N, CA, C and O atoms as a GROMACS GRO file, in nm:
protein
  556
    1MET      N    1  -1.017   0.145  -1.147
    1MET     CA    2  -0.910   0.122  -1.069
    1MET      C    3  -0.956   0.123  -0.954
    1MET      O    4  -1.068   0.155  -0.915
    2ASN      N    5  -0.839   0.074  -0.878
    2ASN     CA    6  -0.832   0.085  -0.710
    2ASN      C    7  -0.759   0.128  -0.672
    2ASN      O    8  -0.653   0.113  -0.732
    3ILE      N    9  -0.758   0.211  -0.544
    3ILE     CA   10  -0.682   0.269  -0.462
    3ILE      C   11  -0.695   0.236  -0.337
    3ILE      O   12  -0.809   0.247  -0.293
    4ALA      N   13  -0.579   0.182  -0.233
    4ALA     CA   14  -0.568   0.132  -0.140
    4ALA      C   15  -0.460   0.150  -0.052
    4ALA      O   16  -0.348   0.147  -0.103
    5PRO      N   17  -0.470   0.170   0.084
    5PRO     CA   18  -0.354   0.217   0.129
    5PRO      C   19  -0.264   0.106   0.167
    5PRO      O   20  -0.313  -0.003   0.196
    6TYR      N   21  -0.126   0.127   0.169
    6TYR     CA   22  -0.034   0.031   0.181
    6TYR      C   23   0.066   0.041   0.323
    6TYR      O   24   0.117   0.147   0.362
    7ILE      N   25   0.080  -0.070   0.377
    7ILE     CA   26   0.137  -0.057   0.505
    7ILE      C   27   0.277  -0.105   0.482
    7ILE      O   28   0.293  -0.209   0.418
    8ASN      N   29   0.401  -0.025   0.538
    8ASN     CA   30   0.520  -0.115   0.511
    8ASN      C   31   0.568  -0.102   0.668
    8ASN      O   32   0.562  -0.011   0.752
    9LEU      N   33   0.621  -0.244   0.667
    9LEU     CA   34   0.672  -0.289   0.828
    9LEU      C   35   0.823  -0.338   0.822
    9LEU      O   36   0.888  -0.385   0.728
   10ASP      N   37   0.849  -0.317   0.924
   10ASP     CA   38   0.994  -0.355   0.934
   10ASP      C   39   1.052  -0.497   1.014
   10ASP      O   40   1.124  -0.505   1.113
   11GLY      N   41   0.983  -0.617   0.917
   11GLY     CA   42   1.015  -0.757   0.967
   11GLY      C   43   0.867  -0.796   1.046
   11GLY      O   44   0.854  -0.913   1.081
   12GLN      N   45   0.784  -0.724   1.066
   12GLN     CA   46   0.680  -0.748   1.154
   12GLN      C   47   0.529  -0.749   1.066
   12GLN      O   48   0.424  -0.711   1.116
   13CYS      N   49   0.538  -0.786   0.962
   13CYS     CA   50   0.444  -0.790   0.871
   13CYS      C   51   0.317  -0.859   0.890
   13CYS      O   52   0.203  -0.818   0.909
   14ALA      N   53   0.403  -1.046   0.875
   14ALA     CA   54   0.300  -1.133   0.908
   14ALA      C   55   0.224  -1.122   1.050
   14ALA      O   56   0.107  -1.157   1.060
   15ASP      N   57   0.288  -1.079   1.148
   15ASP     CA   58   0.214  -1.012   1.286
   15ASP      C   59   0.118  -0.945   1.268
   15ASP      O   60   0.012  -0.961   1.329
   16ALA      N   61   0.141  -0.843   1.167
   16ALA     CA   62   0.032  -0.730   1.178
   16ALA      C   63  -0.072  -0.791   1.084
   16ALA      O   64  -0.190  -0.769   1.113
   17VAL      N   65  -0.046  -0.859   0.984
   17VAL     CA   66  -0.190  -0.936   0.878
   17VAL      C   67  -0.246  -0.992   0.961
   17VAL      O   68  -0.366  -0.967   0.956
   18ALA      N   69  -0.205  -1.095   1.079
   18ALA     CA   70  -0.278  -1.189   1.146
   18ALA      C   71  -0.336  -1.086   1.265
   18ALA      O   72  -0.457  -1.098   1.285
   19PHE      N   73  -0.284  -1.013   1.325
   19PHE     CA   74  -0.346  -0.907   1.388
   19PHE      C   75  -0.448  -0.833   1.364
   19PHE      O   76  -0.544  -0.839   1.442
   20TYR      N   77  -0.452  -0.750   1.254
   20TYR     CA   78  -0.579  -0.695   1.129
   20TYR      C   79  -0.690  -0.805   1.120
   20TYR      O   80  -0.802  -0.784   1.166
   21GLU      N   81  -0.650  -0.939   1.053
   21GLU     CA   82  -0.728  -1.006   1.012
   21GLU      C   83  -0.847  -1.014   1.172
   21GLU      O   84  -0.964  -0.973   1.177
   22LYS      N   85  -0.786  -1.063   1.256
   22LYS     CA   86  -0.888  -1.071   1.368
   22LYS      C   87  -0.922  -0.987   1.415
   22LYS      O   88  -1.043  -0.984   1.439
   23ALA      N   89  -0.822  -0.854   1.464
   23ALA     CA   90  -0.912  -0.718   1.517
   23ALA      C   91  -1.037  -0.683   1.377
   23ALA      O   92  -1.154  -0.669   1.414
   24LEU      N   93  -1.021  -0.676   1.290
   24LEU     CA   94  -1.076  -0.599   1.176
   24LEU      C   95  -1.162  -0.733   1.086
   24LEU      O   96  -1.187  -0.739   0.966
   25GLN      N   97  -1.190  -0.819   1.182
   25GLN     CA   98  -1.262  -0.959   1.081
   25GLN      C   99  -1.267  -0.928   0.960
   25GLN      O  100  -1.367  -0.892   0.899
   26ALA      N  101  -1.111  -0.948   0.899
   26ALA     CA  102  -1.080  -0.945   0.747
   26ALA      C  103  -1.043  -1.062   0.738
   26ALA      O  104  -1.007  -1.137   0.829
   27LYS      N  105  -1.052  -1.087   0.598
   27LYS     CA  106  -1.016  -1.209   0.520
   27LYS      C  107  -0.875  -1.176   0.430
   27LYS      O  108  -0.868  -1.091   0.341
   28VAL      N  109  -0.784  -1.251   0.469
   28VAL     CA  110  -0.649  -1.271   0.390
   28VAL      C  111  -0.648  -1.305   0.257
   28VAL      O  112  -0.658  -1.419   0.213
   29LYS      N  113  -0.636  -1.210   0.196
   29LYS     CA  114  -0.617  -1.241   0.028
   29LYS      C  115  -0.503  -1.313  -0.002
   29LYS      O  116  -0.512  -1.409  -0.078
   30GLY      N  117  -0.410  -1.285   0.042
   30GLY     CA  118  -0.287  -1.384   0.012
   30GLY      C  119  -0.156  -1.300   0.092
   30GLY      O  120  -0.170  -1.184   0.130
   31ILE      N  121  -0.030  -1.377   0.110
   31ILE     CA  122   0.090  -1.346   0.138
   31ILE      C  123   0.180  -1.394   0.089
   31ILE      O  124   0.214  -1.509   0.120
   32MET      N  125   0.262  -1.304  -0.021
   32MET     CA  126   0.392  -1.355  -0.068
   32MET      C  127   0.516  -1.323   0.007
   32MET      O  128   0.530  -1.210   0.055
   33ARG      N  129   0.585  -1.394   0.018
   33ARG     CA  130   0.736  -1.377   0.114
   33ARG      C  131   0.838  -1.358   0.007
   33ARG      O  132   0.836  -1.410  -0.104
   34PHE      N  133   0.938  -1.265   0.062
   34PHE     CA  134   1.072  -1.271  -0.012
   34PHE      C  135   1.102  -1.356  -0.090
   34PHE      O  136   1.122  -1.333  -0.210
   35GLY      N  137   1.112  -1.508  -0.018
   35GLY     CA  138   1.137  -1.629  -0.070
   35GLY      C  139   1.113  -1.705  -0.135
   35GLY      O  140   1.176  -1.807  -0.162
   36ASP      N  141   0.955  -1.646  -0.197
   36ASP     CA  142   0.894  -1.689  -0.306
   36ASP      C  143   0.930  -1.616  -0.427
   36ASP      O  144   0.878  -1.650  -0.533
   37MET      N  145   1.021  -1.511  -0.424
   37MET     CA  146   1.048  -1.478  -0.562
   37MET      C  147   1.129  -1.530  -0.650
   37MET      O  148   1.224  -1.596  -0.608
   38PRO      N  149   1.113  -1.517  -0.769
   38PRO     CA  150   1.176  -1.592  -0.866
   38PRO      C  151   1.323  -1.539  -0.850
   38PRO      O  152   1.335  -1.417  -0.837
   39ASN      N  153   1.433  -1.613  -0.851
   39ASN     CA  154   1.594  -1.542  -0.754
   39ASN      C  155   1.713  -1.622  -0.830
   39ASN      O  156   1.813  -1.653  -0.766
   40GLU      N  157   1.700  -1.658  -0.973
   40GLU     CA  158   1.796  -1.707  -1.025
   40GLU      C  159   1.929  -1.591  -1.051
   40GLU      O  160   2.043  -1.618  -1.014
   41ASP      N  161   1.900  -1.477  -1.112
   41ASP     CA  162   2.007  -1.389  -1.107
   41ASP      C  163   2.043  -1.310  -0.972
   41ASP      O  164   2.153  -1.255  -0.959
   42HIS      N  165   1.948  -1.306  -0.874
   42HIS     CA  166   1.979  -1.234  -0.755
   42HIS      C  167   1.921  -1.325  -0.622
   42HIS      O  168   1.806  -1.296  -0.587
   43PRO      N  169   1.980  -1.414  -0.557
   43PRO     CA  170   1.930  -1.501  -0.451
   43PRO      C  171   1.916  -1.429  -0.390
   43PRO      O  172   1.964  -1.318  -0.414
   44ILE      N  173   1.826  -1.458  -0.256
   44ILE     CA  174   1.749  -1.407  -0.156
   44ILE      C  175   1.830  -1.436  -0.032
   44ILE      O  176   1.834  -1.558  -0.014
   45PRO      N  177   1.899  -1.364   0.066
   45PRO     CA  178   1.973  -1.383   0.168
   45PRO      C  179   1.880  -1.422   0.248
   45PRO      O  180   1.768  -1.371   0.247
   46ASP      N  181   1.930  -1.555   0.357
   46ASP     CA  182   1.830  -1.604   0.461
   46ASP      C  183   1.752  -1.519   0.521
   46ASP      O  184   1.631  -1.541   0.527
   47GLU      N  185   1.814  -1.399   0.580
   47GLU     CA  186   1.748  -1.337   0.684
   47GLU      C  187   1.623  -1.224   0.608
   47GLU      O  188   1.560  -1.143   0.676
   48ALA      N  189   1.604  -1.243   0.452
   48ALA     CA  190   1.504  -1.202   0.387
   48ALA      C  191   1.421  -1.304   0.330
   48ALA      O  192   1.337  -1.279   0.243
   49LYS      N  193   1.441  -1.409   0.374
   49LYS     CA  194   1.339  -1.522   0.299
   49LYS      C  195   1.194  -1.517   0.360
   49LYS      O  196   1.091  -1.535   0.296
   50ASN      N  197   1.204  -1.490   0.488
   50ASN     CA  198   1.062  -1.487   0.551
   50ASN      C  199   0.978  -1.404   0.574
   50ASN      O  200   0.865  -1.403   0.623
   51ARG      N  201   1.076  -1.301   0.516
   51ARG     CA  202   0.991  -1.156   0.530
   51ARG      C  203   0.842  -1.136   0.414
   51ARG      O  204   0.817  -1.205   0.315
   52VAL      N  205   0.795  -1.067   0.446
   52VAL     CA  206   0.669  -1.066   0.385
   52VAL      C  207   0.701  -0.953   0.261
   52VAL      O  208   0.747  -0.841   0.283
   53MET      N  209   0.668  -1.002   0.136
   53MET     CA  210   0.680  -0.908   0.010
   53MET      C  211   0.571  -0.809  -0.046
   53MET      O  212   0.577  -0.690  -0.077
   54HIS      N  213   0.468  -0.902  -0.048
   54HIS     CA  214   0.337  -0.849  -0.059
   54HIS      C  215   0.236  -0.943   0.037
   54HIS      O  216   0.245  -1.065   0.052
   55ALA      N  217   0.136  -0.851   0.097
   55ALA     CA  218   0.011  -0.916   0.172
   55ALA      C  219  -0.090  -0.823   0.160
   55ALA      O  220  -0.080  -0.701   0.161
   56ALA      N  221  -0.207  -0.904   0.146
   56ALA     CA  222  -0.354  -0.761   0.166
   56ALA      C  223  -0.457  -0.836   0.248
   56ALA      O  224  -0.460  -0.957   0.266
   57ILE      N  225  -0.522  -0.766   0.284
   57ILE     CA  226  -0.673  -0.829   0.343
   57ILE      C  227  -0.786  -0.749   0.275
   57ILE      O  228  -0.770  -0.646   0.209
   58GLU      N  229  -0.871  -0.794   0.294
   58GLU     CA  230  -0.997  -0.755   0.260
   58GLU      C  231  -1.081  -0.697   0.386
   58GLU      O  232  -1.073  -0.773   0.483
   59ILE      N  233  -1.163  -0.575   0.411
   59ILE     CA  234  -1.256  -0.589   0.518
   59ILE      C  235  -1.354  -0.512   0.424
   59ILE      O  236  -1.330  -0.409   0.362
   60ASP      N  237  -1.497  -0.603   0.428
   60ASP     CA  238  -1.614  -0.542   0.393
   60ASP      C  239  -1.589  -0.491   0.244
   60ASP      O  240  -1.696  -0.450   0.200
   61GLY      N  241  -1.501  -0.481   0.166
   61GLY     CA  242  -1.468  -0.483   0.038
   61GLY      C  243  -1.378  -0.359   0.017
   61GLY      O  244  -1.382  -0.284  -0.080
   62THR      N  245  -1.312  -0.353   0.103
   62THR     CA  246  -1.197  -0.252   0.098
   62THR      C  247  -1.057  -0.333   0.132
   62THR      O  248  -1.041  -0.425   0.212
   63THR      N  249  -0.981  -0.281   0.064
   63THR     CA  250  -0.830  -0.401   0.038
   63THR      C  251  -0.722  -0.277   0.110
   63THR      O  252  -0.696  -0.165   0.067
   64ILE      N  253  -0.666  -0.360   0.256
   64ILE     CA  254  -0.513  -0.293   0.286
   64ILE      C  255  -0.449  -0.400   0.212
   64ILE      O  256  -0.493  -0.513   0.191
   65MET      N  257  -0.320  -0.340   0.170
   65MET     CA  258  -0.210  -0.380   0.154
   65MET      C  259  -0.062  -0.366   0.246
   65MET      O  260  -0.015  -0.261   0.292
   66PHE      N  261  -0.020  -0.467   0.254
   66PHE     CA  262   0.146  -0.461   0.370
   66PHE      C  263   0.255  -0.542   0.279
   66PHE      O  264   0.222  -0.616   0.186
   67SER      N  265   0.380  -0.522   0.316
   67SER     CA  266   0.497  -0.570   0.343
   67SER      C  267   0.598  -0.551   0.416
   67SER      O  268   0.599  -0.449   0.486
   68ASP      N  269   0.683  -0.620   0.418
   68ASP     CA  270   0.819  -0.573   0.507
   68ASP      C  271   0.904  -0.507   0.414
   68ASP      O  272   0.895  -0.527   0.293
   69THR      N  273   1.018  -0.399   0.483
   69THR     CA  274   1.100  -0.402   0.411
   69THR      C  275   1.208  -0.508   0.383
   69THR      O  276   1.217  -0.611   0.451
   70PHE      N  277   1.288  -0.480   0.281
   70PHE     CA  278   1.409  -0.584   0.276
   70PHE      C  279   1.503  -0.541   0.332
   70PHE      O  280   1.540  -0.423   0.331
   71PRO      N  281   1.564  -0.654   0.404
   71PRO     CA  282   1.697  -0.659   0.519
   71PRO      C  283   1.799  -0.515   0.456
   71PRO      O  284   1.834  -0.500   0.339
   72GLY      N  285   1.824  -0.438   0.551
   72GLY     CA  286   1.937  -0.328   0.509
   72GLY      C  287   1.837  -0.190   0.441
   72GLY      O  288   1.895  -0.084   0.420
   73GLN      N  289   1.733  -0.198   0.419
   73GLN     CA  290   1.660  -0.083   0.350
   73GLN      C  291   1.618   0.031   0.425
   73GLN      O  292   1.518  -0.013   0.482
   74PRO      N  293   1.630   0.132   0.455
   74PRO     CA  294   1.582   0.236   0.557
   74PRO      C  295   1.442   0.210   0.580
   74PRO      O  296   1.370   0.168   0.489
   75PHE      N  297   1.392   0.236   0.718
   75PHE     CA  298   1.270   0.243   0.773
   75PHE      C  299   1.269   0.358   0.876
   75PHE      O  300   1.347   0.395   0.965
   76THR      N  301   1.148   0.402   0.828
   76THR     CA  302   1.121   0.530   0.963
   76THR      C  303   0.994   0.501   1.007
   76THR      O  304   0.907   0.494   0.920
   77TYR      N  305   0.957   0.480   1.142
   77TYR     CA  306   0.843   0.476   1.191
   77TYR      C  307   0.745   0.628   1.119
   77TYR      O  308   0.794   0.739   1.096
   78GLY      N  309   0.638   0.596   1.103
   78GLY     CA  310   0.554   0.725   1.067
   78GLY      C  311   0.557   0.753   0.933
   78GLY      O  312   0.483   0.839   0.886
   79ASP      N  313   0.653   0.675   0.852
   79ASP     CA  314   0.662   0.665   0.704
   79ASP      C  315   0.638   0.560   0.643
   79ASP      O  316   0.677   0.538   0.529
   80GLN      N  317   0.560   0.469   0.721
   80GLN     CA  318   0.514   0.364   0.665
   80GLN      C  319   0.398   0.308   0.600
   80GLN      O  320   0.358   0.193   0.583
   81LEU      N  321   0.351   0.436   0.565
   81LEU     CA  322   0.197   0.404   0.470
   81LEU      C  323   0.242   0.490   0.360
   81LEU      O  324   0.311   0.592   0.355
   82SER      N  325   0.169   0.400   0.250
   82SER     CA  326   0.170   0.496   0.114
   82SER      C  327   0.041   0.444   0.072
   82SER      O  328  -0.037   0.376   0.139
   83ILE      N  329   0.027   0.490  -0.065
   83ILE     CA  330  -0.120   0.468  -0.148
   83ILE      C  331  -0.059   0.411  -0.267
   83ILE      O  332   0.040   0.436  -0.335
   84ALA      N  333  -0.205   0.277  -0.267
   84ALA     CA  334  -0.125   0.223  -0.425
   84ALA      C  335  -0.269   0.234  -0.517
   84ALA      O  336  -0.384   0.222  -0.475
   85ILE      N  337  -0.225   0.260  -0.647
   85ILE     CA  338  -0.312   0.280  -0.732
   85ILE      C  339  -0.285   0.146  -0.815
   85ILE      O  340  -0.172   0.124  -0.860
   86VAL      N  341  -0.411   0.038  -0.839
   86VAL     CA  342  -0.384  -0.085  -0.928
   86VAL      C  343  -0.520  -0.080  -1.060
   86VAL      O  344  -0.641  -0.101  -1.051
   87THR      N  345  -0.438  -0.046  -1.167
   87THR     CA  346  -0.533  -0.047  -1.288
   87THR      C  347  -0.470  -0.102  -1.362
   87THR      O  348  -0.348  -0.123  -1.358
   88ASN      N  349  -0.576  -0.142  -1.471
   88ASN     CA  350  -0.524  -0.218  -1.611
   88ASN      C  351  -0.521  -0.160  -1.716
   88ASN      O  352  -0.494  -0.213  -1.824
   89ASP      N  353  -0.552  -0.028  -1.698
   89ASP     CA  354  -0.533   0.108  -1.772
   89ASP      C  355  -0.378   0.147  -1.802
   89ASP      O  356  -0.340   0.243  -1.735
   90MET      N  357  -0.294   0.099  -1.878
   90MET     CA  358  -0.121   0.140  -1.859
   90MET      C  359  -0.123   0.280  -1.917
   90MET      O  360  -0.044   0.354  -1.858
   91GLU      N  361  -0.184   0.333  -2.008
   91GLU     CA  362  -0.170   0.504  -2.017
   91GLU      C  363  -0.208   0.534  -1.902
   91GLU      O  364  -0.111   0.564  -1.832
   92ARG      N  365  -0.324   0.540  -1.838
   92ARG     CA  366  -0.366   0.620  -1.751
   92ARG      C  367  -0.263   0.616  -1.646
   92ARG      O  368  -0.218   0.714  -1.586
   93LEU      N  369  -0.221   0.459  -1.626
   93LEU     CA  370  -0.119   0.458  -1.512
   93LEU      C  371   0.008   0.543  -1.545
   93LEU      O  372   0.033   0.607  -1.443
   94LYS      N  373   0.071   0.563  -1.613
   94LYS     CA  374   0.190   0.672  -1.692
   94LYS      C  375   0.146   0.769  -1.669
   94LYS      O  376   0.210   0.814  -1.574
   95SER      N  377   0.037   0.865  -1.712
   95SER     CA  378   0.003   0.965  -1.711
   95SER      C  379  -0.014   0.988  -1.549
   95SER      O  380   0.014   1.102  -1.511
   96ILE      N  381  -0.055   0.899  -1.456
   96ILE     CA  382  -0.070   0.948  -1.315
   96ILE      C  383   0.109   0.970  -1.253
   96ILE      O  384   0.166   1.072  -1.214
   97TYR      N  385   0.153   0.841  -1.265
   97TYR     CA  386   0.291   0.850  -1.264
   97TYR      C  387   0.384   0.971  -1.261
   97TYR      O  388   0.431   1.031  -1.164
   98HIS      N  389   0.404   0.997  -1.421
   98HIS     CA  390   0.438   1.126  -1.437
   98HIS      C  391   0.408   1.257  -1.373
   98HIS      O  392   0.495   1.342  -1.355
   99ALA      N  393   0.269   1.274  -1.336
   99ALA     CA  394   0.205   1.391  -1.275
   99ALA      C  395   0.240   1.386  -1.137
   99ALA      O  396   0.256   1.496  -1.082
  100LEU      N  397   0.256   1.281  -1.069
  100LEU     CA  398   0.287   1.243  -0.917
  100LEU      C  399   0.430   1.318  -0.902
  100LEU      O  400   0.462   1.404  -0.819
  101ALA      N  401   0.517   1.252  -1.024
  101ALA     CA  402   0.656   1.260  -0.995
  101ALA      C  403   0.708   1.430  -1.019
  101ALA      O  404   0.802   1.473  -0.953
  102ASP      N  405   0.656   1.492  -1.091
  102ASP     CA  406   0.653   1.635  -1.133
  102ASP      C  407   0.675   1.720  -1.011
  102ASP      O  408   0.580   1.761  -0.944
  103GLY      N  409   0.777   1.742  -0.987
  103GLY     CA  410   0.844   1.807  -0.843
  103GLY      C  411   0.845   1.748  -0.722
  103GLY      O  412   0.852   1.801  -0.610
  104GLY      N  413   0.834   1.606  -0.760
  104GLY     CA  414   0.848   1.509  -0.633
  104GLY      C  415   0.981   1.401  -0.651
  104GLY      O  416   1.085   1.430  -0.709
  105GLN      N  417   0.956   1.290  -0.598
  105GLN     CA  418   1.099   1.188  -0.596
  105GLN      C  419   1.049   1.092  -0.660
  105GLN      O  420   0.934   1.053  -0.642
  106VAL      N  421   1.132   1.043  -0.741
  106VAL     CA  422   1.090   0.889  -0.800
  106VAL      C  423   1.190   0.780  -0.722
  106VAL      O  424   1.311   0.762  -0.720
  107ILE      N  425   1.072   0.715  -0.657
  107ILE     CA  426   1.161   0.596  -0.610
  107ILE      C  427   1.193   0.494  -0.634
  107ILE      O  428   1.281   0.436  -0.572
  108MET      N  429   1.095   0.415  -0.786
  108MET     CA  430   1.148   0.316  -0.830
  108MET      C  431   1.097   0.369  -0.972
  108MET      O  432   0.985   0.421  -0.969
  109GLU      N  433   1.165   0.363  -1.103
  109GLU     CA  434   1.114   0.384  -1.214
  109GLU      C  435   1.017   0.318  -1.236
  109GLU      O  436   1.003   0.212  -1.177
  110LEU      N  437   0.897   0.374  -1.352
  110LEU     CA  438   0.828   0.281  -1.411
  110LEU      C  439   0.855   0.173  -1.500
  110LEU      O  440   0.902   0.188  -1.613
  111GLN      N  441   0.816   0.031  -1.433
  111GLN     CA  442   0.906  -0.075  -1.523
  111GLN      C  443   0.849  -0.213  -1.514
  111GLN      O  444   0.805  -0.248  -1.404
  112LYS      N  445   0.844  -0.292  -1.612
  112LYS     CA  446   0.788  -0.434  -1.603
  112LYS      C  447   0.851  -0.469  -1.472
  112LYS      O  448   0.945  -0.403  -1.426
  113THR      N  449   0.796  -0.579  -1.409
  113THR     CA  450   0.831  -0.620  -1.288
  113THR      C  451   0.784  -0.783  -1.325
  113THR      O  452   0.721  -0.809  -1.427
  114PHE      N  453   0.827  -0.892  -1.221
  114PHE     CA  454   0.770  -1.054  -1.235
  114PHE      C  455   0.601  -1.033  -1.164
  114PHE      O  456   0.538  -1.138  -1.154
  115TRP      N  457   0.553  -0.949  -1.132
  115TRP     CA  458   0.435  -0.955  -1.073
  115TRP      C  459   0.338  -0.874  -1.138
  115TRP      O  460   0.218  -0.897  -1.126
  116SER      N  461   0.397  -0.752  -1.230
  116SER     CA  462   0.321  -0.656  -1.311
  116SER      C  463   0.377  -0.595  -1.435
  116SER      O  464   0.498  -0.574  -1.444
  117PRO      N  465   0.323  -0.576  -1.497
  117PRO     CA  466   0.372  -0.528  -1.658
  117PRO      C  467   0.407  -0.381  -1.639
  117PRO      O  468   0.483  -0.330  -1.723
  118LEU      N  469   0.368  -0.316  -1.553
  118LEU     CA  470   0.430  -0.194  -1.506
  118LEU      C  471   0.388  -0.133  -1.353
  118LEU      O  472   0.278  -0.105  -1.306
  119TYR      N  473   0.525  -0.125  -1.295
  119TYR     CA  474   0.493  -0.080  -1.165
  119TYR      C  475   0.650   0.046  -1.125
  119TYR      O  476   0.769   0.045  -1.156
  120GLY      N  477   0.581   0.116  -1.064
  120GLY     CA  478   0.666   0.225  -1.003
  120GLY      C  479   0.632   0.296  -0.870
  120GLY      O  480   0.512   0.303  -0.844
  121MET      N  481   0.714   0.346  -0.788
  121MET     CA  482   0.716   0.431  -0.664
  121MET      C  483   0.758   0.542  -0.702
  121MET      O  484   0.858   0.556  -0.772
  122VAL      N  485   0.669   0.657  -0.648
  122VAL     CA  486   0.702   0.829  -0.640
  122VAL      C  487   0.658   0.883  -0.498
  122VAL      O  488   0.548   0.868  -0.445
  123LYS      N  489   0.751   0.940  -0.457
  123LYS     CA  490   0.689   1.049  -0.324
  123LYS      C  491   0.664   1.159  -0.411
  123LYS      O  492   0.741   1.196  -0.501
  124ASP      N  493   0.546   1.215  -0.379
  124ASP     CA  494   0.513   1.359  -0.448
  124ASP      C  495   0.566   1.469  -0.382
  124ASP      O  496   0.633   1.457  -0.279
  125LYS      N  497   0.543   1.563  -0.428
  125LYS     CA  498   0.595   1.700  -0.407
  125LYS      C  499   0.541   1.738  -0.263
  125LYS      O  500   0.608   1.824  -0.208
  126PHE      N  501   0.437   1.692  -0.194
  126PHE     CA  502   0.384   1.653  -0.067
  126PHE      C  503   0.437   1.581   0.030
  126PHE      O  504   0.412   1.585   0.151
  127GLY      N  505   0.520   1.509  -0.034
  127GLY     CA  506   0.567   1.390   0.062
  127GLY      C  507   0.516   1.275   0.094
  127GLY      O  508   0.560   1.202   0.184
  128ILE      N  509   0.378   1.240  -0.009
  128ILE     CA  510   0.292   1.146   0.007
  128ILE      C  511   0.347   1.035  -0.083
  128ILE      O  512   0.360   1.054  -0.204
  129GLN      N  513   0.386   0.902  -0.015
  129GLN     CA  514   0.436   0.788  -0.105
  129GLN      C  515   0.324   0.722  -0.194
  129GLN      O  516   0.212   0.706  -0.145
  130TRP      N  517   0.353   0.678  -0.338
  130TRP     CA  518   0.234   0.636  -0.408
  130TRP      C  519   0.305   0.533  -0.478
  130TRP      O  520   0.421   0.555  -0.512
  131GLN      N  521   0.241   0.406  -0.508
  131GLN     CA  522   0.270   0.274  -0.575
  131GLN      C  523   0.174   0.270  -0.668
  131GLN      O  524   0.055   0.268  -0.635
  132LEU      N  525   0.218   0.267  -0.810
  132LEU     CA  526   0.163   0.233  -0.926
  132LEU      C  527   0.178   0.117  -1.003
  132LEU      O  528   0.264   0.079  -1.082
  133ASN      N  529   0.071   0.070  -0.958
  133ASN     CA  530   0.080  -0.132  -1.018
  133ASN      C  531  -0.015  -0.134  -1.124
  133ASN      O  532  -0.130  -0.098  -1.102
  134GLY      N  533   0.030  -0.182  -1.266
  134GLY     CA  534  -0.063  -0.224  -1.378
  134GLY      C  535  -0.092  -0.385  -1.362
  134GLY      O  536  -0.014  -0.479  -1.358
  135GLU      N  537  -0.208  -0.381  -1.356
  135GLU     CA  538  -0.263  -0.542  -1.372
  135GLU      C  539  -0.320  -0.592  -1.511
  135GLU      O  540  -0.416  -0.553  -1.578
  136GLU      N  541  -0.257  -0.661  -1.524
  136GLU     CA  542  -0.312  -0.730  -1.666
  136GLU      C  543  -0.464  -0.759  -1.676
  136GLU      O  544  -0.494  -0.825  -1.577
  137CYS      N  545  -0.544  -0.744  -1.733
  137CYS     CA  546  -0.674  -0.796  -1.812
  137CYS      C  547  -0.702  -0.927  -1.814
  137CYS      O  548  -0.664  -1.004  -1.903
  138LYS      N  549  -0.778  -0.962  -1.705
  138LYS     CA  550  -0.808  -1.122  -1.721
  138LYS      C  551  -0.959  -1.126  -1.788
  138LYS      O  552  -1.052  -1.058  -1.744
  139GLU      N  553  -0.967  -1.198  -1.883
  139GLU     CA  554  -1.043  -1.184  -1.993
  139GLU      C  555  -1.099  -1.318  -2.028
  139GLU      O  556  -1.172  -1.331  -2.126
   0.00000   0.00000   0.00000
């Protein structure tokens, strides 16, 4: 299981990734924009296409992940950091999700997405936001 900080921004994500790449001598592991999403049923508005859906950098073996908000989503400075848990143990992921949701607030139900077999978001009872991301085994 990997645990990583996840920074959310409001349209400045690509600039932040470039800044941290240089400032922290980091390696960009990837950038996916909202315009890269499969969108047959839900076309992406033009103002969202170039925003970053997910990016990651690596600094000496530690990963920091980033994304922009989708246009129209609420954004509050100070609330832009969450913790991401990535694992290929789906039963453990479900257990962690339900434990964190107890007394907290479910932001996104645990579900299959186009990037993950199981993904959900929870704000725990202490106000900490968690992203739980299932990763398929690569054997």
